[in-house]
N, C-alpha and C positions, 0 to 999 in steps of 0.2 A: 833952535840951539845951534851955535856954531861949533864945529869940531875941527881941531887941528891935531893931527897925529904926528908923533915923533917917529921917523922912519928908522928902524934898526939898520946898522951898517951892512948887514948881510942880506937885507930884503931887496927883492927885485920888483915885486908886484904886491898890490893890496887886493885881498879877496874880501868881499863884504856883501851884505844884504843889497846894497845899492848897485852892485856890479855882477850880480848873478853868480857869485863865487867863481868856480873854475871856468865857467863858460866865458866870462868877459873880465879876466884879471886886469887891473888897472896898473900900468907901469908907474913906478914910484916917481919917475921924472914928470909925470902928468898930474901927480897928486897935489892938490891945493886945499885950502880950507873949504869945507862944505857944511851944509846945514841939514839937520834932522829935526823932526818935530820935538817940541819940548817934553812930550810924554813918551818918547820913543824908547824902545829896547833895540839897540843897534848892535848886530853881531859882525865881527870881522876877524881876519887873521892875515898873516903875511906868507908870501911865497919866497923861498930862497933860491940861490943860483942852481941848486940841484933839482929844483922843481918840487921840493918838499914843503908841505904846509906847516907853518910854525906859529905858535902863539906870540902875542905881543909880550916882550919881557916884563913889562910892568902892568899888564892887563889883568882883568878879572875874568876867570873862566866862565863861559856861558852855559856849560852843561849840555852842549849840543850833542846828541847821540850820533849824528852823522859826521860831524867835524869836531873831533875832540880838542883840536887846537883853537877852536873859536873862542874869542873873548867878547865881552859885552861892554857897551857904554850905555848907561841909563840916563835919559834926559831928566832934568830937575823936577819935572812933573810926572814922571813915570810912577805908576802904582800897580802892583800886581792885584789881580782879582782876589777879593777876600775869601772866595770859596775854593781857590786852587788848592788841591790836595798836596801835602808835603810828601816827599819820597820816603819819609819814615813811617807814614801811615800804611796800614795793611788792611785789605778787604776782609770782611767777616767770613767769607767762604772761599773755597777754591773754585777755579774754573773747571767745568766738566768738559773733558775732551771726548769728541765723538768722531769715529771714523765712518766714512761713507764712500761706497763705491760709485764712481761717476762713469757711466758709459759715454756721456758726451765728451768728457775730457780724457777718457781712456786711462784712468788711474784712480787709486784710492786718494781721498781727500779728507783732511781733518778740519773740523770747525769746533768752536768752543761756545759753551752756554753758561751764562751766569744768571741766576735767579735769586735775588735777595730775600724773597719770601716764598713760601710753599705755593705750588701751582694749584690754587683753589679756583677753578673755573677759568674762562677765557680772560686774557690780559693783552695789553699792547705788546707788540713785538718790535724790537729795534734791531735791524740788520746792519752791522758795522763792518765796513771794509778795512783791510789792514788791521785785523783784529788784535794780533799780538802787540803791535805798536800802540794801539789805543789802550790796551790793557796795561802795558808796562810804562810807556812814556806819557800817555794821556791820563793814567791813574784813574780810569773810569770806575773800577770796582769800589774803591773807598768812597768816591763821590756819590755813587748810586746808593751805597749803604746809608750815608748821611742824609741824602735828600729823601729817600724812601722812609726812613725812620722819623724824620721831622715833618713829613707830609708835604714837602715841597713838590714832589712828583708822585703820581700813583705807582703802585707796584707794577712792574713790567718784567718781561724776559728779554735778555740781551744776547744776541747771536753774533759772535765774532768770526768773521769770514777771513781766512788766510789765503792769499794768492800764492801760486807757485812761480809762474812767469809773469810778474806784475806788469811790466811794460807791454806785454802782449794781451793778457787776459782783461786788463782794465781799459783797453782802447778798442771799443766796438767789436768785441770778440764774440761771435755767435755761440760757439761751444760753451763759453763761460756763462752767457745769458741763460742758455738752456740748462746748464748745471744748476744755477740758482733757482730758476723758475720750476723746472720739472723734477729735480732731484733733491736739492737741499731744503727748499721750503716745505714740500709735502712731508719729508721726513721729520723736520722740526715740528710742524704744526699738527702732526699726528699725535705727538707727545705733549705739545704745549699749544693748546688751541688759542687762536687769536680772537680778540673781541672786535676786530675790524680795523683797528689802528695799527698799520704797518708803516714803519719809519725806516728810511734808508739814510745812512750816514757815511761820510767818507771825507778824506783830505787829499788834495792834489789829484793824482790819477784816480784814487779811490772815490773822490767826489764825482769825477767824470763817469765812472762806472755806475755810481748810484743814480745819477741823473739819467743815464742811458736806460737803466732798468725802469725807472719811473715813467719816463716819456713813452716807453714801449708798452707799459701795462699800468695806466692810470686807474684801472679798475681795481688793482691790488694795492697800490701804494698811494697813501694820502699825503705823506710828508717827506721832504728831502732836506737834510742838513748837509750843506756843502762848504767845507772849509778850504779856502785857497784852491778852488776848483780849477783843474787844468783845462779850461774851457776855450783855449785858443785852438784846440785840435778839432778836426772834422774828418769823417770817413772820406777816404779817397785822397787825403793829403799825402804827397809823395815828395820828400820823406815826411814821416810823422815827426812833428817838431812841437814840443810843449811850449816853445817860446814864440812861435808864429804859426798861424794857420788860418783856416776858414771859419772858425767860430761856429761850430755846429749848434750849440745850445742857443746862441743868439739868433741864429736863423730859425730855429724851431719856435722860439718865443715870438719872433716877428711874424711867423706863419700862423700864430694863434694857438699853438700847442702848449700844454702845461698849465692851462688856466684852472683846471680842477684840482691842482696839487698845491699844497702849502710848501713854500720855498723859503729856506733860510740860507742866504749866501753871505759868507764871511770872507774877508780878504785883509791882508796887511797892507798898510800904506807904503811900506818899503819894498813891496813885491813888484816884479815886472807885470803881474796879472792885474794890477789895480785899474788900469784903463778898461780892460775887458770887463771887470767886475762892474764898473760904473755904466758901461753900455748895457749890460744885462739888467741892471736895476732900472734903467730907463725903459727897456723893452718890457720888463715885468709890469711896469706901472700901467700899461694899457691892455694887459691880458685879462684883467679881472681876478687874477689869482690873489690869494692871501700870501703875503710875503714880508720878509724882513731882510734888509741888506745892511750889513754891519762892516765897518772898517776898524781895524785895530792898529795900534802904533808899533807894528812888528814886521819882520820879514817872513820868508817862506820857511817856517821852522816849527818845532814842537813847543817852543815857548809861546808862540802865537796860538796854536791850536789848543794847548792846555788852558790858556787864558780864556778861550772862547767856550770851552765845553760846559761850564756851569750854567751860564745863561741860555745856551743853546738847548741843553737838556730840559730845562724848565719850559722853554718855548715849545719844544717838540712834543712834550707830554702835557702841555697846559690845556 
């Protein structure tokens, strides 16, 4: 699909999925027609002379929780996943908030538990990074209710992990690893016994943290769902840059690690991460692992991840 945007008289730069938003704003003098996939959900906004992000005067608001000014262009073949939960739907139960003292992190931490059915015996446990975001913006609770009730997925317990210093804790941070493995999981599983199926789930840096935990303890974790994983990063990168790095996970796959884990890697075709995603898919193909690599017609945003959650949930618990 060819796109030609009318530039507002006050605009100096285009911000969009194709230009990494504020990282690489495109001067309007360089803006020309460009193409996006016919099924794309393309988000964009404008930068004015004061450096403020502003919506397109005639654009449709994208509902982006990070960039309220973001507008969207839908390709003629764009279709929302039929199981995406509307923001008017409400989960059947409230999240249960649990406080836990972490000696590894030196602070009290909160996590949240959602169980759509009574805990009658061991069940799968899904550990989700960026828990509040997946609950509020991913609308996981209502989707879990629906899929559990109609038998699309077995009853499971969902543990929503909330970071405090996200860009630190989710990037190869040993105290955070120890918190999850030595403190959080034993506390959770003392109350909610696991049937052996432990699933790690995350988006962007949360996907990196999930993969890091799984690679380190494949005896505990059998499945990873990584949405738009920030897999360009590696330990020792200086500075740490989510847009360019040494690709730690790729090197681990090429070294033969991760073969005993089920991997679901998802990425938007409008993301800067798409080339990394395709390299990971190629590396996975020779590890012997069970895997699925999915591309969506979106950028690095919650529209993308919300679109992917229904099929990923069925796959993870399938």
